[in-house]
Each structure stands twice: as C-alpha cells, then as structure tokens.
The first five atom37 places (N, CA, C, CB, O) and aatype in JSON, in Angstrom:
{
  "aatype": [12, 10, 19, 7, 16, 10, 3, 3, 14, 6, 19, 14, 13, 0, 6, 16, 17, 1, 19, 19, 7, 11, 0, 0, 6, 6, 10, 7, 13, 16, 1, 14, 7, 18, 8, 10, 19, 1, 10, 10, 0, 1, 0, 6, 1, 10, 1, 1, 1, 0, 1, 16, 6, 19, 1, 5, 0, 0, 10, 7, 19, 10, 7, 0, 19, 7, 15, 14, 10, 0, 9, 6, 19, 1, 1, 0, 0, 6, 1, 17, 1, 6, 0, 1, 0, 8, 6, 11, 10, 19, 10, 6, 5, 8, 11, 14, 14, 15, 16, 1, 15, 1, 14, 14],
  "atom_mask": [
    [1, 1, 1, 1, 1],
    [1, 1, 1, 1, 1],
    [1, 1, 1, 1, 1],
    [1, 1, 1, 0, 1],
    [1, 1, 1, 1, 1],
    [1, 1, 1, 1, 1],
    [1, 1, 1, 1, 1],
    [1, 1, 1, 1, 1],
    [1, 1, 1, 1, 1],
    [1, 1, 1, 1, 1],
    [1, 1, 1, 1, 1],
    [1, 1, 1, 1, 1],
    [1, 1, 1, 1, 1],
    [1, 1, 1, 1, 1],
    [1, 1, 1, 1, 1],
    [1, 1, 1, 1, 1],
    [1, 1, 1, 1, 1],
    [1, 1, 1, 1, 1],
    [1, 1, 1, 1, 1],
    [1, 1, 1, 1, 1],
    [1, 1, 1, 0, 1],
    [1, 1, 1, 1, 1],
    [1, 1, 1, 1, 1],
    [1, 1, 1, 1, 1],
    [1, 1, 1, 1, 1],
    [1, 1, 1, 1, 1],
    [1, 1, 1, 1, 1],
    [1, 1, 1, 0, 1],
    [1, 1, 1, 1, 1],
    [1, 1, 1, 1, 1],
    [1, 1, 1, 1, 1],
    [1, 1, 1, 1, 1],
    [1, 1, 1, 0, 1],
    [1, 1, 1, 1, 1],
    [1, 1, 1, 1, 1],
    [1, 1, 1, 1, 1],
    [1, 1, 1, 1, 1],
    [1, 1, 1, 1, 1],
    [1, 1, 1, 1, 1],
    [1, 1, 1, 1, 1],
    [1, 1, 1, 1, 1],
    [1, 1, 1, 1, 1],
    [1, 1, 1, 1, 1],
    [1, 1, 1, 1, 1],
    [1, 1, 1, 1, 1],
    [1, 1, 1, 1, 1],
    [1, 1, 1, 1, 1],
    [1, 1, 1, 1, 1],
    [1, 1, 1, 1, 1],
    [1, 1, 1, 1, 1],
    [1, 1, 1, 1, 1],
    [1, 1, 1, 1, 1],
    [1, 1, 1, 1, 1],
    [1, 1, 1, 1, 1],
    [1, 1, 1, 1, 1],
    [1, 1, 1, 1, 1],
    [1, 1, 1, 1, 1],
    [1, 1, 1, 1, 1],
    [1, 1, 1, 1, 1],
    [1, 1, 1, 0, 1],
    [1, 1, 1, 1, 1],
    [1, 1, 1, 1, 1],
    [1, 1, 1, 0, 1],
    [1, 1, 1, 1, 1],
    [1, 1, 1, 1, 1],
    [1, 1, 1, 0, 1],
    [1, 1, 1, 1, 1],
    [1, 1, 1, 1, 1],
    [1, 1, 1, 1, 1],
    [1, 1, 1, 1, 1],
    [1, 1, 1, 1, 1],
    [1, 1, 1, 1, 1],
    [1, 1, 1, 1, 1],
    [1, 1, 1, 1, 1],
    [1, 1, 1, 1, 1],
    [1, 1, 1, 1, 1],
    [1, 1, 1, 1, 1],
    [1, 1, 1, 1, 1],
    [1, 1, 1, 1, 1],
    [1, 1, 1, 1, 1],
    [1, 1, 1, 1, 1],
    [1, 1, 1, 1, 1],
    [1, 1, 1, 1, 1],
    [1, 1, 1, 1, 1],
    [1, 1, 1, 1, 1],
    [1, 1, 1, 1, 1],
    [1, 1, 1, 1, 1],
    [1, 1, 1, 1, 1],
    [1, 1, 1, 1, 1],
    [1, 1, 1, 1, 1],
    [1, 1, 1, 1, 1],
    [1, 1, 1, 1, 1],
    [1, 1, 1, 1, 1],
    [1, 1, 1, 1, 1],
    [1, 1, 1, 1, 1],
    [1, 1, 1, 1, 1],
    [1, 1, 1, 1, 1],
    [1, 1, 1, 1, 1],
    [1, 1, 1, 1, 1],
    [1, 1, 1, 1, 1],
    [1, 1, 1, 1, 1],
    [1, 1, 1, 1, 1],
    [1, 1, 1, 1, 1],
    [1, 1, 1, 1, 1]
  ],
  "atom_positions": [
    [[-6.72, 11.12, -14.07], [-6.11, 9.86, -14.4], [-7.1, 8.75, -14.08], [-4.77, 9.67, -13.63], [-7.51, 8.57, -12.93]],
    [[-7.47, 8.04, -15.09], [-8.48, 6.98, -14.96], [-8.02, 5.86, -14.03], [-8.8, 6.4, -16.33], [-8.8, 5.36, -13.22]],
    [[-6.77, 5.47, -14.13], [-6.25, 4.38, -13.3], [-6.29, 4.79, -11.83], [-4.81, 4.0, -13.72], [-6.75, 4.02, -10.98]],
    [[-5.81, 5.98, -11.52], [-5.81, 6.45, -10.13], [-7.19, 6.56, -9.54], [0.0, 0.0, 0.0], [-7.38, 6.31, -8.34]],
    [[-8.15, 6.91, -10.35], [-9.52, 7.05, -9.88], [-10.19, 5.7, -9.66], [-10.33, 7.86, -10.86], [-10.92, 5.53, -8.68]],
    [[-9.96, 4.76, -10.54], [-10.66, 3.48, -10.49], [-9.91, 2.39, -9.72], [-10.92, 3.01, -11.88], [-10.49, 1.34, -9.44]],
    [[-8.66, 2.63, -9.38], [-7.89, 1.6, -8.67], [-8.34, 1.46, -7.23], [-6.4, 1.92, -8.72], [-8.54, 2.45, -6.52]],
    [[-8.51, 0.23, -6.81], [-8.81, -0.1, -5.42], [-7.64, -0.92, -4.91], [-10.19, -0.88, -5.28], [-7.41, -2.02, -5.4]],
    [[-6.9, -0.4, -3.93], [-5.73, -1.13, -3.46], [-6.04, -2.49, -2.83], [-5.0, -0.3, -2.47], [-5.12, -3.28, -2.58]],
    [[-7.29, -2.76, -2.59], [-7.68, -4.04, -1.99], [-7.88, -5.14, -3.03], [-8.95, -3.87, -1.19], [-8.06, -6.31, -2.68]],
    [[-7.85, -4.78, -4.3], [-8.07, -5.79, -5.35], [-6.79, -5.97, -6.16], [-9.25, -5.37, -6.29], [-5.94, -5.08, -6.17]],
    [[-6.64, -7.11, -6.81], [-5.45, -7.35, -7.64], [-5.38, -6.38, -8.82], [-5.44, -8.8, -8.14], [-6.38, -5.82, -9.25]],
    [[-4.16, -6.21, -9.34], [-3.97, -5.34, -10.5], [-4.8, -5.8, -11.7], [-2.49, -5.3, -10.89], [-5.26, -4.97, -12.48]],
    [[-4.99, -7.1, -11.83], [-5.78, -7.6, -12.97], [-7.21, -7.07, -12.93], [-5.79, -9.15, -12.97], [-7.79, -6.76, -13.97]],
    [[-7.78, -6.98, -11.74], [-9.14, -6.44, -11.62], [-9.16, -4.96, -11.98], [-9.69, -6.66, -10.19], [-10.08, -4.5, -12.65]],
    [[-8.16, -4.23, -11.54], [-8.06, -2.81, -11.91], [-7.95, -2.69, -13.42], [-6.83, -2.14, -11.23], [-8.58, -1.81, -14.02]],
    [[-7.16, -3.55, -14.05], [-6.99, -3.53, -15.51], [-8.34, -3.75, -16.2], [-5.99, -4.62, -15.96], [-8.66, -3.06, -17.16]],
    [[-9.12, -4.71, -15.7], [-10.43, -4.97, -16.32], [-11.37, -3.76, -16.17], [-11.08, -6.22, -15.67], [-12.05, -3.38, -17.13]],
    [[-11.39, -3.17, -14.99], [-12.27, -2.02, -14.75], [-11.85, -0.82, -15.6], [-12.26, -1.63, -13.25], [-12.68, -0.14, -16.2]],
    [[-10.56, -0.57, -15.64], [-10.04, 0.56, -16.43], [-10.3, 0.32, -17.92], [-8.52, 0.76, -16.18], [-10.68, 1.25, -18.64]],
    [[-10.09, -0.92, -18.38], [-10.33, -1.23, -19.79], [-11.77, -1.0, -20.2], [0.0, 0.0, 0.0], [-12.05, -0.45, -21.26]],
    [[-12.68, -1.44, -19.34], [-14.11, -1.26, -19.62], [-14.47, 0.23, -19.66], [-14.96, -1.99, -18.55], [-15.18, 0.68, -20.55]],
    [[-13.96, 0.98, -18.67], [-14.25, 2.42, -18.63], [-13.65, 3.13, -19.84], [-13.7, 3.04, -17.33], [-14.27, 4.03, -20.41]],
    [[-12.45, 2.74, -20.24], [-11.8, 3.36, -21.4], [-12.64, 3.13, -22.66], [-10.37, 2.81, -21.59], [-12.85, 4.05, -23.45]],
    [[-13.11, 1.9, -22.83], [-13.95, 1.6, -24.01], [-15.24, 2.4, -23.99], [-14.27, 0.1, -24.07], [-15.68, 2.91, -25.02]],
    [[-15.85, 2.53, -22.81], [-17.1, 3.3, -22.7], [-16.88, 4.77, -23.04], [-17.67, 3.18, -21.3], [-17.79, 5.45, -23.51]],
    [[-15.65, 5.26, -22.8], [-15.32, 6.65, -23.11], [-14.82, 6.82, -24.55], [-14.27, 7.15, -22.14], [-14.52, 7.93, -24.98]],
    [[-14.73, 5.7, -25.27], [-14.3, 5.76, -26.67], [-12.8, 5.64, -26.87], [0.0, 0.0, 0.0], [-12.3, 5.93, -27.96]],
    [[-12.08, 5.22, -25.84], [-10.64, 5.05, -25.95], [-10.29, 3.58, -26.14], [-9.93, 5.61, -24.7], [-11.1, 2.7, -25.89]],
    [[-9.08, 3.34, -26.58], [-8.57, 1.98, -26.72], [-8.26, 1.44, -25.32], [-7.3, 1.94, -27.64], [-7.8, 2.18, -24.44]],
    [[-8.51, 0.16, -25.13], [-8.18, -0.47, -23.83], [-6.66, -0.41, -23.62], [-8.69, -1.95, -23.78], [-5.9, -0.8, -24.51]],
    [[-6.22, 0.06, -22.46], [-4.77, 0.08, -22.21], [-4.26, -1.33, -21.92], [-4.44, 1.02, -21.03], [-5.03, -2.19, -21.5]],
    [[-2.98, -1.54, -22.14], [-2.38, -2.84, -21.87], [-2.26, -3.09, -20.37], [0.0, 0.0, 0.0], [-2.23, -2.17, -19.57]],
    [[-2.2, -4.37, -20.03], [-2.11, -4.76, -18.63], [-0.87, -4.17, -17.97], [-2.09, -6.29, -18.5], [-0.93, -3.66, -16.85]],
    [[0.27, -4.24, -18.68], [1.52, -3.76, -18.1], [1.42, -2.27, -17.72], [2.67, -3.98, -19.07], [1.87, -1.88, -16.65]],
    [[0.85, -1.47, -18.6], [0.73, -0.04, -18.34], [-0.17, 0.22, -17.14], [0.19, 0.68, -19.57], [0.16, 1.03, -16.27]],
    [[-1.31, -0.46, -17.09], [-2.24, -0.26, -15.97], [-1.57, -0.69, -14.66], [-3.56, -1.06, -16.19], [-1.71, -0.01, -13.64]],
    [[-0.87, -1.8, -14.69], [-0.19, -2.27, -13.48], [0.86, -1.25, -13.02], [0.48, -3.64, -13.73], [0.96, -0.96, -11.83]],
    [[1.62, -0.72, -13.95], [2.65, 0.27, -13.64], [2.03, 1.52, -13.02], [3.43, 0.63, -14.9], [2.52, 2.01, -12.0]],
    [[0.97, 2.02, -13.63], [0.31, 3.23, -13.12], [-0.38, 2.98, -11.79], [-0.7, 3.74, -14.14], [-0.33, 3.83, -10.89]],
    [[-1.04, 1.84, -11.65], [-1.73, 1.52, -10.39], [-0.73, 1.36, -9.26], [-2.58, 0.24, -10.54], [-0.97, 1.81, -8.14]],
    [[0.39, 0.72, -9.54], [1.42, 0.54, -8.51], [1.96, 1.91, -8.07], [2.58, -0.35, -9.03], [2.12, 2.15, -6.87]],
    [[2.22, 2.78, -9.02], [2.72, 4.12, -8.7], [1.69, 4.89, -7.86], [3.04, 4.9, -9.99], [2.05, 5.59, -6.92]],
    [[0.42, 4.76, -8.22], [-0.64, 5.44, -7.46], [-0.75, 4.89, -6.05], [-1.98, 5.31, -8.19], [-0.94, 5.65, -5.1]],
    [[-0.64, 3.58, -5.9], [-0.7, 2.98, -4.57], [0.47, 3.44, -3.71], [-0.71, 1.46, -4.67], [0.29, 3.72, -2.52]],
    [[1.65, 3.52, -4.29], [2.81, 4.01, -3.55], [2.63, 5.47, -3.16], [4.09, 3.84, -4.39], [2.98, 5.87, -2.05]],
    [[2.09, 6.27, -4.07], [1.85, 7.69, -3.78], [0.87, 7.86, -2.64], [1.33, 8.41, -5.03], [1.09, 8.66, -1.73]],
    [[-0.22, 7.11, -2.69], [-1.22, 7.19, -1.62], [-0.64, 6.77, -0.27], [-2.43, 6.32, -1.95], [-0.88, 7.41, 0.75]],
    [[0.15, 5.68, -0.29], [0.75, 5.19, 0.94], [1.71, 6.24, 1.52], [1.49, 3.86, 0.69], [1.73, 6.47, 2.73]],
    [[2.52, 6.86, 0.64], [3.46, 7.88, 1.1], [2.72, 9.09, 1.66], [4.37, 8.32, -0.06], [3.13, 9.65, 2.68]],
    [[1.63, 9.47, 1.01], [0.83, 10.61, 1.5], [0.24, 10.31, 2.88], [-0.3, 10.94, 0.5], [0.22, 11.18, 3.75]],
    [[-0.22, 9.09, 3.08], [-0.77, 8.69, 4.37], [0.29, 8.73, 5.45], [-1.38, 7.28, 4.29], [0.03, 9.17, 6.57]],
    [[1.51, 8.27, 5.12], [2.61, 8.3, 6.08], [2.94, 9.73, 6.5], [3.84, 7.62, 5.49], [3.22, 9.98, 7.67]],
    [[2.92, 10.66, 5.55], [3.2, 12.07, 5.87], [2.12, 12.62, 6.8], [3.28, 12.92, 4.59], [2.43, 13.31, 7.77]],
    [[0.87, 12.31, 6.51], [-0.23, 12.8, 7.37], [-0.12, 12.24, 8.78], [-1.6, 12.43, 6.76], [-0.29, 12.97, 9.75]],
    [[0.17, 10.94, 8.88], [0.3, 10.33, 10.2], [1.47, 10.92, 10.98], [0.48, 8.82, 10.07], [1.37, 11.16, 12.18]],
    [[2.58, 11.16, 10.28], [3.74, 11.76, 10.93], [3.44, 13.19, 11.38], [4.94, 11.75, 9.99], [3.87, 13.6, 12.46]],
    [[2.71, 13.95, 10.57], [2.34, 15.31, 10.95], [1.44, 15.3, 12.18], [1.63, 16.03, 9.77], [1.59, 16.14, 13.07]],
    [[0.52, 14.35, 12.24], [-0.32, 14.23, 13.43], [0.52, 13.85, 14.65], [-1.42, 13.18, 13.2], [0.24, 14.29, 15.76]],
    [[1.55, 13.04, 14.43], [2.46, 12.7, 15.52], [3.17, 13.92, 16.06], [0.0, 0.0, 0.0], [3.38, 14.03, 17.27]],
    [[3.56, 14.84, 15.18], [4.2, 16.08, 15.63], [3.22, 16.9, 16.45], [4.7, 16.9, 14.42], [3.58, 17.42, 17.5]],
    [[2.01, 17.02, 15.97], [1.01, 17.79, 16.72], [0.75, 17.19, 18.09], [-0.3, 17.87, 15.93], [0.59, 17.91, 19.07]],
    [[0.7, 15.86, 18.15], [0.49, 15.21, 19.44], [1.68, 15.36, 20.36], [0.0, 0.0, 0.0], [1.5, 15.44, 21.58]],
    [[2.88, 15.39, 19.82], [4.08, 15.5, 20.64], [4.3, 16.91, 21.17], [5.28, 15.07, 19.84], [4.98, 17.08, 22.18]],
    [[3.74, 17.91, 20.52], [3.92, 19.29, 20.97], [3.42, 19.47, 22.4], [3.2, 20.26, 20.03], [3.98, 20.26, 23.16]],
    [[2.37, 18.76, 22.76], [1.83, 18.87, 24.11], [2.61, 18.08, 25.14], [0.0, 0.0, 0.0], [2.33, 18.17, 26.34]],
    [[3.6, 17.3, 24.71], [4.39, 16.49, 25.62], [5.39, 17.35, 26.39], [5.12, 15.38, 24.85], [5.97, 18.27, 25.82]],
    [[5.58, 17.06, 27.66], [6.58, 17.81, 28.43], [8.01, 17.4, 28.06], [6.34, 17.6, 29.92], [8.96, 18.07, 28.47]],
    [[8.18, 16.32, 27.3], [9.5, 15.85, 26.92], [9.88, 16.4, 25.55], [9.55, 14.31, 26.93], [9.23, 16.1, 24.55]],
    [[10.92, 17.2, 25.51], [11.35, 17.79, 24.24], [11.79, 16.72, 23.25], [12.5, 18.78, 24.47], [11.66, 16.9, 22.04]],
    [[12.3, 15.61, 23.74], [12.76, 14.54, 22.86], [11.62, 13.97, 22.03], [13.42, 13.43, 23.68], [11.84, 13.56, 20.89]],
    [[10.42, 13.95, 22.56], [9.26, 13.45, 21.82], [8.99, 14.31, 20.6], [8.03, 13.4, 22.73], [8.67, 13.79, 19.53]],
    [[9.11, 15.61, 20.76], [8.89, 16.53, 19.65], [9.95, 16.31, 18.58], [8.9, 18.0, 20.13], [9.64, 16.27, 17.39]],
    [[11.22, 16.16, 19.0], [12.3, 15.94, 18.04], [12.11, 14.63, 17.28], [13.66, 15.94, 18.76], [12.29, 14.58, 16.07]],
    [[11.74, 13.58, 17.99], [11.52, 12.29, 17.33], [10.37, 12.36, 16.33], [11.23, 11.2, 18.37], [10.47, 11.85, 15.21]],
    [[9.28, 13.01, 16.75], [8.12, 13.13, 15.87], [8.47, 13.97, 14.64], [6.93, 13.76, 16.62], [8.05, 13.65, 13.53]],
    [[9.23, 15.03, 14.85], [9.62, 15.89, 13.73], [10.53, 15.13, 12.76], [10.34, 17.17, 14.24], [10.43, 15.3, 11.55]],
    [[11.41, 14.29, 13.29], [12.29, 13.5, 12.43], [11.48, 12.49, 11.62], [13.35, 12.77, 13.27], [11.75, 12.3, 10.43]],
    [[10.5, 11.84, 12.24], [9.64, 10.91, 11.5], [8.89, 11.64, 10.39], [8.63, 10.22, 12.45], [8.72, 11.1, 9.3]],
    [[8.46, 12.86, 10.66], [7.76, 13.66, 9.66], [8.69, 14.01, 8.5], [7.19, 14.95, 10.3], [8.31, 13.91, 7.33]],
    [[9.93, 14.43, 8.82], [10.91, 14.76, 7.77], [11.2, 13.53, 6.9], [12.22, 15.3, 8.39], [11.3, 13.63, 5.68]],
    [[11.35, 12.38, 7.54], [11.61, 11.14, 6.8], [10.44, 10.78, 5.9], [11.91, 9.99, 7.76], [10.63, 10.36, 4.75]],
    [[9.23, 10.94, 6.41], [8.04, 10.62, 5.61], [7.93, 11.57, 4.41], [6.76, 10.72, 6.47], [7.57, 11.14, 3.32]],
    [[8.24, 12.83, 4.62], [8.19, 13.8, 3.51], [9.25, 13.48, 2.46], [8.38, 15.23, 4.03], [9.0, 13.6, 1.26]],
    [[10.45, 13.09, 2.92], [11.52, 12.74, 1.97], [11.13, 11.5, 1.17], [12.85, 12.5, 2.72], [11.39, 11.43, -0.03]],
    [[10.51, 10.54, 1.84], [10.06, 9.33, 1.14], [8.98, 9.67, 0.12], [9.54, 8.28, 2.14], [8.99, 9.16, -1.0]],
    [[8.05, 10.53, 0.51], [6.99, 10.93, -0.4], [7.58, 11.62, -1.63], [5.98, 11.86, 0.3], [7.15, 11.36, -2.76]],
    [[8.55, 12.48, -1.43], [9.19, 13.19, -2.55], [9.85, 12.18, -3.49], [10.23, 14.22, -2.04], [9.76, 12.3, -4.72]],
    [[10.52, 11.2, -2.92], [11.16, 10.17, -3.73], [10.14, 9.41, -4.55], [11.95, 9.2, -2.84], [10.36, 9.15, -5.74]],
    [[9.02, 9.04, -3.94], [7.96, 8.31, -4.64], [7.38, 9.16, -5.76], [6.85, 7.89, -3.66], [7.15, 8.66, -6.86]],
    [[7.15, 10.42, -5.5], [6.55, 11.29, -6.5], [7.5, 11.57, -7.67], [6.12, 12.6, -5.87], [7.05, 11.71, -8.81]],
    [[8.79, 11.64, -7.41], [9.73, 11.99, -8.46], [10.26, 10.8, -9.25], [10.88, 12.73, -7.87], [10.84, 10.99, -10.32]],
    [[10.07, 9.6, -8.76], [10.65, 8.45, -9.46], [10.02, 8.2, -10.82], [10.52, 7.22, -8.62], [10.59, 7.49, -11.64]],
    [[8.86, 8.76, -11.08], [8.19, 8.54, -12.35], [8.27, 9.74, -13.28], [6.75, 8.18, -12.1], [7.69, 9.74, -14.37]],
    [[8.98, 10.77, -12.85], [9.15, 11.94, -13.7], [10.33, 11.72, -14.63], [9.35, 13.21, -12.86], [11.28, 11.02, -14.29]],
    [[10.28, 12.32, -15.81], [11.45, 12.25, -16.69], [12.65, 12.91, -16.01], [11.15, 12.95, -18.06], [12.47, 13.85, -15.24]],
    [[13.87, 12.44, -16.26], [15.06, 12.99, -15.59], [15.21, 14.5, -15.72], [16.3, 12.33, -16.15], [15.73, 15.13, -14.81]],
    [[14.77, 15.09, -16.8], [14.93, 16.53, -17.0], [14.04, 17.37, -16.09], [14.64, 16.89, -18.43], [14.31, 18.55, -15.9]],
    [[12.96, 16.77, -15.52], [12.04, 17.56, -14.68], [12.2, 17.26, -13.2], [10.61, 17.3, -15.08], [11.52, 17.87, -12.37]],
    [[13.09, 16.34, -12.85], [13.31, 16.04, -11.42], [14.03, 17.19, -10.77], [14.11, 14.73, -11.24], [14.88, 17.84, -11.39]],
    [[13.71, 17.45, -9.51], [14.4, 18.52, -8.8], [15.82, 18.09, -8.48], [13.64, 18.89, -7.5], [16.09, 16.92, -8.19]],
    [[16.7, 19.04, -8.54], [18.11, 18.76, -8.26], [18.48, 19.41, -6.94], [19.04, 19.27, -9.4], [17.98, 20.48, -6.61]],
    [[19.37, 18.75, -6.18], [19.8, 19.35, -4.92], [20.57, 20.64, -5.18], [20.66, 18.37, -4.11], [21.26, 20.75, -6.19]],
    [[20.45, 21.62, -4.29], [21.14, 22.92, -4.49], [22.62, 22.78, -4.38], [20.66, 23.95, -3.5], [23.35, 23.76, -4.52]]
  ]
}
C-alpha cells in the first residue's frame, strides 16, 4: 500500500497526498484524490497506534510477571486485553460487512 508506506504521521495529510500523488505518477498511475489518501492515511495511523498500544501492554504484562503482587499481573493483563480489542476494532472497521468476524 503506497499510502501506508509513504505516510509520515508527523506531517499533515496534505503533504502525504502530495508525496503519494508524485509517487503514483512516477509509477504510471493516476494521482489519487485527496479524500482517498486522507482516508487511507488516517486508517493507517490508527492501525499503527493500536499496534503500538498492544506492544506496550504486552511489555507491561511481562514486567508485571516479576512483581510479587498478583494484582499487578491482572491489571497488566486487562490492559493488554483492552488494547487487543481496540486493535481488532480498528482493523475491522474498514472491512466490508461480509468479511468482518462475528461473535460466536
């Protein structure tokens, strides 16, 4: 995905649009519209943020395992479960309704 590769979360969406448009033209494709690039870049930024939250929560679980307090492990595990649920929500919100996972 060109947008995901070229997007820098530190720059405005308009700059990402310009970079993606230039790269698309160099590859022989039509420049994508601003709205589409913004939509895809926003989704990618949310995905990256959710992935980072899951990693941080997993590290929190690993750090809590060495704690003598069992409550620390439970709290860390709950934060990890919440981060994973949020990540799943972020990843599935852009899928067509027919391909989203359904609860059992």
